[in-house]
Every structure is written in C-alpha cells, then in structure tokens.
Backbone as numpy.savetxt, mean C-alpha at the origin, in Angstrom:
# Nx Ny Nz CAx CAy CAz Cx Cy Cz
-2.62 1.26 -3.00 -2.03 0.45 -3.19 -0.63 0.42 -3.07
0.06 0.30 -2.31 1.83 0.11 -2.22 2.49 -0.77 -2.42
3.42 -0.44 -3.49 4.01 -1.56 -3.96 5.74 -0.94 -3.70
5.96 -0.24 -2.86 7.13 -0.05 -2.03 8.11 0.82 -2.60
7.47 1.56 -3.59 8.36 2.31 -4.74 7.85 2.27 -6.15
8.43 2.30 -6.81 8.01 2.81 -8.32 8.15 0.99 -9.27
7.05 0.47 -9.03 7.20 -1.38 -9.13 6.70 -0.94 -10.58
5.99 -0.14 -11.42 6.41 -0.65 -12.96 7.41 -0.29 -13.44
7.76 1.05 -12.77 9.38 1.15 -13.46 10.41 0.30 -13.27
10.36 -0.06 -11.93 11.46 -1.12 -11.77 11.13 -2.37 -12.78
9.97 -2.47 -12.84 9.81 -3.97 -13.87 10.23 -3.47 -15.20
10.04 -2.21 -15.64 10.61 -1.77 -16.91 11.92 -2.28 -17.04
12.25 -1.14 -15.94 14.00 -1.61 -16.22 14.42 -3.36 -16.09
13.49 -4.13 -15.21 13.99 -5.06 -15.35 14.14 -5.77 -16.62
13.04 -5.75 -17.10 12.29 -6.44 -18.34 13.65 -6.07 -19.52
14.19 -4.75 -19.60 15.37 -4.12 -20.16 16.59 -4.58 -19.99
16.41 -5.57 -19.07 18.11 -6.08 -18.09 18.74 -4.67 -17.81
17.94 -3.77 -17.37 18.64 -2.51 -16.62 18.87 -2.46 -15.23
19.74 -2.71 -14.76 19.67 -2.93 -12.83 19.00 -1.37 -12.51
17.70 -1.99 -11.74 16.78 -0.61 -11.34 17.41 -0.02 -10.35
17.47 1.30 -10.44 18.09 2.33 -10.18 17.08 3.34 -9.51
16.81 3.76 -8.14 15.78 4.86 -7.55 14.55 4.85 -7.89
14.50 3.31 -7.73 12.99 2.88 -7.69 12.12 2.14 -6.15
13.09 1.65 -5.85 12.94 0.75 -4.04 12.74 2.10 -3.08
12.00 2.69 -2.60 11.88 3.38 -1.71 11.67 3.27 -0.09
12.02 4.18 0.37 11.42 3.51 2.38 10.78 4.58 2.14
9.94 3.30 2.67 8.02 3.78 3.29 7.89 4.08 4.44
7.42 5.32 4.65 6.93 5.69 6.06 5.48 4.77 6.44
5.34 5.08 7.92 3.88 4.45 8.50 2.95 4.73 8.02
2.02 4.46 6.59 1.57 5.18 6.54 0.09 5.49 7.23
-0.12 4.37 7.96 -1.26 4.18 8.85 -1.02 5.39 9.98
-0.16 5.70 10.29 0.12 6.44 11.51 0.04 7.82 11.17
1.03 8.54 9.50 0.57 9.48 9.25 -0.91 9.67 8.75
-1.30 9.25 8.35 -3.20 9.10 7.96 -4.09 9.60 9.36
-3.55 8.94 10.61 -4.34 8.70 11.42 -3.55 10.75 12.11
-2.78 10.85 11.67 -2.52 12.05 11.88 -2.50 13.36 11.46
-3.54 12.95 10.45 -3.88 13.76 9.45 -5.68 13.88 9.51
-6.09 13.24 10.55 -7.43 13.00 11.36 -7.87 11.97 10.50
-7.63 10.85 9.89 -8.12 9.74 9.25 -8.02 8.59 10.33
-9.29 7.83 10.42 -9.29 6.25 10.98 -8.24 5.44 9.76
-7.26 4.80 10.48 -6.82 4.21 9.49 -6.34 2.42 9.91
-6.23 2.08 8.97 -5.70 0.42 9.22 -4.95 0.10 7.98
-4.36 -1.35 8.32 -3.24 -1.83 6.92 -3.76 -3.00 7.03
-3.49 -3.69 5.90 -3.77 -4.88 5.23 -2.92 -6.08 5.91
-3.00 -6.98 6.04 -2.08 -7.86 6.83 -1.93 -9.05 5.63
-3.08 -9.43 5.10 -3.16 -10.70 4.41 -4.34 -10.17 2.74
-4.45 -10.91 2.15 -5.25 -11.16 0.90 -6.68 -10.73 1.72
-6.80 -11.65 2.24 -8.28 -12.04 2.94 -8.94 -10.66 3.85
-7.90 -9.73 4.42 -8.24 -8.64 4.90 -8.89 -7.28 3.77
-8.67 -8.01 2.85 -8.51 -6.68 1.82 -10.58 -6.09 1.90
-11.36 -7.04 1.98 -12.39 -6.66 1.54 -12.88 -6.42 2.51
-12.65 -7.18 3.73 -13.81 -6.53 4.82 -13.29 -5.07 5.37
-11.25 -4.96 5.51 -11.21 -3.69 5.63 -11.93 -2.68 4.93
-12.36 -2.62 3.97 -12.76 -1.77 2.84 -14.04 -1.73 2.99
-14.88 -2.76 3.25 -16.17 -2.74 3.61 -16.88 -2.16 4.66
-15.65 -2.21 5.72 -16.01 -1.58 7.17 -15.65 -0.21 7.22
-14.75 0.13 5.88 -14.04 1.75 5.71 -15.32 2.25 5.56
-16.22 1.66 4.18 -16.82 2.31 3.83 -18.61 2.68 4.71
-18.79 1.53 5.32 -19.55 1.34 6.49 -19.48 2.47 7.02
-17.92 3.00 7.63 -17.56 3.57 8.93 -18.01 5.30 8.74
-18.05 5.97 7.17 -17.70 6.42 6.44 -16.76 7.69 7.13
-16.79 8.69 6.89 -16.07 9.90 7.60 -14.86 9.50 6.41
-13.57 9.80 7.13 -12.32 9.94 6.75 -11.54 8.79 7.12
-11.53 7.71 6.25 -11.06 6.61 6.39 -9.54 6.27 5.12
-8.71 5.67 5.78 -7.42 5.10 5.00 -7.32 3.42 5.18
-7.55 3.00 4.16 -6.56 1.29 4.47 -5.42 1.01 3.68
-4.50 0.92 3.97 -2.99 0.98 3.50 -3.03 -0.47 3.00
-2.49 -0.61 1.88 -2.70 -2.46 1.22 -1.00 -2.33 0.46
-0.16 -2.83 1.72 0.83 -3.05 1.14 0.94 -4.16 0.21
1.76 -4.20 -1.19 1.38 -5.71 -2.60 2.10 -6.61 -1.91
3.35 -6.24 -0.83 4.13 -7.72 -0.41 3.05 -8.43 0.44
1.84 -7.80 0.74 0.86 -8.44 1.80 0.18 -9.38 0.95
-0.20 -9.18 -0.25 -0.96 -9.85 -1.19 -0.31 -10.71 -1.97
0.16 -12.18 -1.71 0.68 -12.81 -2.67 0.06 -12.51 -4.25
0.52 -12.92 -5.33 0.09 -13.52 -6.64 0.00 -14.51 -6.44
C-alpha cells in the first residue's frame, strides 16, 4: 500500500503544528518496476478494484504485484 511517502510521519508532524519536511516522496511507476523483476503487475484504480485484483493475483499464483495507491482509495 502506497501513501506517497512517509504518511504516518507526515501526519505526526501536522498534529504537532510542524511543517512537513522530507515526507512527500516522488514515486516511481511501481507496476513497471515489478514487471521488470518478473512479476505480473497491476495497479488499483478505485476502491472497488482492490478485492478482485487481490483475489485474481492469488488465483493466478506465481509472482504477483498489486499496487494500491492510497490516493485511489477515498476514506
């Protein structure tokens, strides 16, 4: 699960009225990296994609990578 950086540290800083520093990271294209290492890779687009993608990955077996960016999962 990808929160775009150090989400917990960012929130701790905000909770203490500290301007977040060094916690928002540039993210690579994780599925492309996973494919380069021999994985079958998918990226979740919406909350509704999570369960079917994980179930499909388990059913397919082998090296599977399911990238879940938290930005695609609204609270």
